[in-house]
KOLLUM-526094 format. One record per residue: residue in three letters; residue number from 1; x, y negated, z negated of N, C-alpha, C in turn. Coordinates in pm, whole numbers, padded with zeros to 5 digits. Layout:
KOLLUM-526094
NODE  rest   nr     n.u     n.v     n.w    ca.u    ca.v    ca.w     c.u     c.v     c.w
NODE   ALA  NUM       X       Y       Z       X       Y       Z       X       Y       Z
...
END
This chain:
KOLLUM-526094
NODE  rest   nr     n.u     n.v     n.w    ca.u    ca.v    ca.w     c.u     c.v     c.w
NODE   MET    1   01170  -02940  -00120   01068  -02856  -00137   00931  -02927  -00134
NODE   THR    2   00830  -02850  -00093   00699  -02911  -00083   00615  -02859  -00208
NODE   ASP    3   00498  -02912  -00209   00403  -02871  -00325   00320  -02751  -00279
NODE   HIS    4   00356  -02697  -00161   00281  -02579  -00112   00266  -02468  -00215
NODE   ARG    5   00149  -02418  -00228   00120  -02310  -00310   00071  -02190  -00232
NODE   LEU    6   00129  -02082  -00259   00096  -01962  -00179  -00042  -01901  -00216
NODE   GLU    7  -00112  -01869  -00115  -00244  -01801  -00123  -00219  -01656  -00145
NODE   ASP    8  -00329  -01578  -00177  -00299  -01439  -00202  -00257  -01363  -00072
NODE   ASP    9  -00314  -01411   00043  -00285  -01346   00167  -00138  -01383   00212
NODE   GLU   10  -00073  -01462   00140   00068  -01509   00163   00155  -01440   00062
NODE   SER   11   00119  -01442  -00065   00212  -01407  -00172   00236  -01251  -00176
NODE   VAL   12   00135  -01181  -00150   00159  -01021  -00150   00244  -00986  -00034
NODE   PRO   13   00228  -01030   00087   00318  -00988   00195   00457  -01051   00175
NODE   LEU   14   00476  -01169   00125   00596  -01225   00098   00677  -01154  -00001
NODE   TRP   15   00614  -01111  -00106   00676  -01028  -00213   00728  -00894  -00153
NODE   GLU   16   00645  -00822  -00071   00685  -00713  -00003   00810  -00736   00090
NODE   ALA   17   00812  -00849   00161   00916  -00876   00250   01050  -00905   00169
NODE   CYS   18   01037  -00964   00055   01149  -00990  -00038   01201  -00862  -00099
NODE   ARG   19   01114  -00778  -00133   01150  -00653  -00189   01226  -00563  -00086
NODE   THR   20   01170  -00567   00033   01243  -00492   00139   01374  -00547   00175
NODE   ALA   21   01391  -00682   00175   01515  -00748   00197   01612  -00708   00091
NODE   GLY   22   01565  -00698  -00038   01651  -00659  -00147   01703  -00518  -00132
NODE   GLN   23   01625  -00440  -00085   01661  -00295  -00054   01778  -00290   00056
NODE   TYR   24   01759  -00379   00155   01865  -00386   00254   02002  -00435   00192
NODE   LEU   25   01987  -00538   00105   02113  -00592   00048   02173  -00490  -00044
NODE   ASP   26   02091  -00412  -00116   02139  -00302  -00196   02219  -00198  -00109
NODE   SER   27   02152  -00172   00005   02207  -00070   00097   02349  -00109   00146
NODE   ILE   28   02373  -00237   00165   02502  -00275   00216   02593  -00330   00106
NODE   LYS   29   02538  -00318  -00019   02617  -00360  -00142   02666  -00501  -00142
NODE   VAL   30   02579  -00586  -00097   02611  -00728  -00105   02490  -00798  -00162
NODE   HIS   31   02505  -00878  -00267   02397  -00936  -00333   02401  -01090  -00336
NODE   ASP   32   02492  -01146  -00263   02508  -01289  -00255   02513  -01317  -00113
NODE   ILE   33   02416  -01393  -00054   02403  -01404   00087   02518  -01496   00153
NODE   ARG   34   02582  -01554   00062   02701  -01633   00117   02803  -01536   00176
NODE   TYR   35   02810  -01414   00141   02900  -01315   00187   02862  -01240   00301
NODE   LEU   36   02744  -01265   00342   02691  -01189   00472   02750  -01242   00596
NODE   ASN   37   02793  -01143   00686   02841  -01201   00807   02718  -01230   00899
NODE   ARG   38   02736  -01280   01014   02631  -01327   01102   02534  -01206   01134
NODE   ASP   39   02586  -01093   01168   02502  -00980   01196   02413  -00944   01074
NODE   GLN   40   02471  -00936   00962   02404  -00905   00842   02292  -01012   00804
NODE   LEU   41   02332  -01133   00823   02227  -01246   00800   02114  -01237   00893
NODE   MET   42   02147  -01208   01021   02040  -01195   01115   01956  -01083   01081
NODE   MET   43   02002  -00966   01049   01921  -00859   00989   01836  -00875   00877
NODE   LEU   44   01891  -00955   00782   01814  -00989   00657   01702  -01078   00697
NODE   GLY   45   01729  -01183   00785   01610  -01261   00840   01511  -01180   00911
NODE   SER   46   01550  -01094   00996   01468  -01004   01073   01377  -00922   00981
NODE   ILE   47   01439  -00869   00869   01361  -00783   00784   01257  -00868   00714
NODE   ILE   48   01292  -00986   00674   01182  -01067   00596   01078  -01111   00695
NODE   ILE   49   01108  -01144   00814   01007  -01194   00903   00916  -01088   00949
NODE   SER   50   00980  -00967   00984   00896  -00854   01046   00815  -00790   00926
NODE   THR   51   00866  -00780   00809   00789  -00715   00699   00681  -00806   00660
NODE   PHE   52   00696  -00941   00650   00597  -01033   00622   00488  -01028   00731
NODE   ALA   53   00525  -01026   00854   00428  -01019   00964   00340  -00891   00949
NODE   GLU   54   00404  -00772   00931   00343  -00645   00924   00245  -00644   00808
NODE   GLN   55   00292  -00695   00695   00204  -00690   00567   00092  -00788   00580
NODE   ARG   56   00112  -00904   00645  -00008  -00994   00649  -00103  -00941   00756
NODE   ALA   57  -00058  -00880   00862  -00149  -00819   00958  -00233  -00717   00892
NODE   GLU   58  -00169  -00632   00813  -00240  -00524   00740  -00345  -00587   00644
NODE   TRP   59  -00306  -00700   00575  -00390  -00763   00478  -00517  -00823   00563
NODE   PHE   60  -00505  -00877   00673  -00611  -00922   00749  -00698  -00809   00805
NODE   GLU   61  -00636  -00706   00853  -00713  -00597   00902  -00794  -00530   00782
NODE   ASN   62  -00737  -00525   00671  -00820  -00475   00560  -00932  -00566   00522
NODE   ARG   63  -00902  -00688   00527  -01011  -00796   00493  -01123  -00788   00594
NODE   ARG   64  -01084  -00778   00728  -01183  -00767   00836  -01274  -00646   00811
NODE   HIS   65  -01213  -00533   00773  -01280  -00412   00750  -01379  -00420   00640
NODE   LYS   66  -01341  -00497   00530  -01429  -00510   00421  -01542  -00600   00458
NODE   ASP   67  -01514  -00708   00535  -01616  -00802   00584  -01718  -00726   00670
NODE   ASP   68  -01672  -00632   00760  -01764  -00563   00851  -01840  -00460   00775
NODE   THR   69  -01779  -00401   00671  -01856  -00303   00583  -01961  -00382   00509
NODE   PHE   70  -01935  -00498   00453  -02035  -00574   00385  -02150  -00621   00479
NODE   ALA   71  -02109  -00665   00601  -02214  -00703   00694  -02305  -00579   00731
NODE   ASN   72  -02243  -00469   00752  -02324  -00347   00786  -02408  -00309   00674
NODE   ASN   73  -02366  -00319   00551  -02446  -00276   00436  -02563  -00370   00407
NODE   MET   74  -02544  -00495   00454  -02651  -00597   00436  -02739  -00596   00557
NODE   GLY   75  -02714  -00515   00654  -02795  -00505   00773  -02773  -00616   00874
NODE   LEU   76  -02660  -00675   00864  -02612  -00793   00950  -02527  -00744   01063
NODE   GLY   77  -02485  -00618   01056  -02392  -00575   01164  -02450  -00507   01277
END
C-alpha cells in the first residue's frame, strides 16, 4: 500500500462506487469475492470503474458550474 490520501473529489465517487458494488453483491447473494466466477468478478470491476467515472465526472461538472457561477457573479464571465 502507498501513503496516498484520497481527496474529496475521489472519496465521494469511490464511496458511491463501493456502495453500488455492494448492492450488486447483495443481488447475487455473494459477499466474499473469492467465490465470484470470472463473469461475476468482471461485472463487479465494471460496476466499480463505471460508477466511479460517472460520479467523478458529475463532481467535476458541478464544480465547473459553481466556478462559472462565481465568475459571472463577480463580473468575470
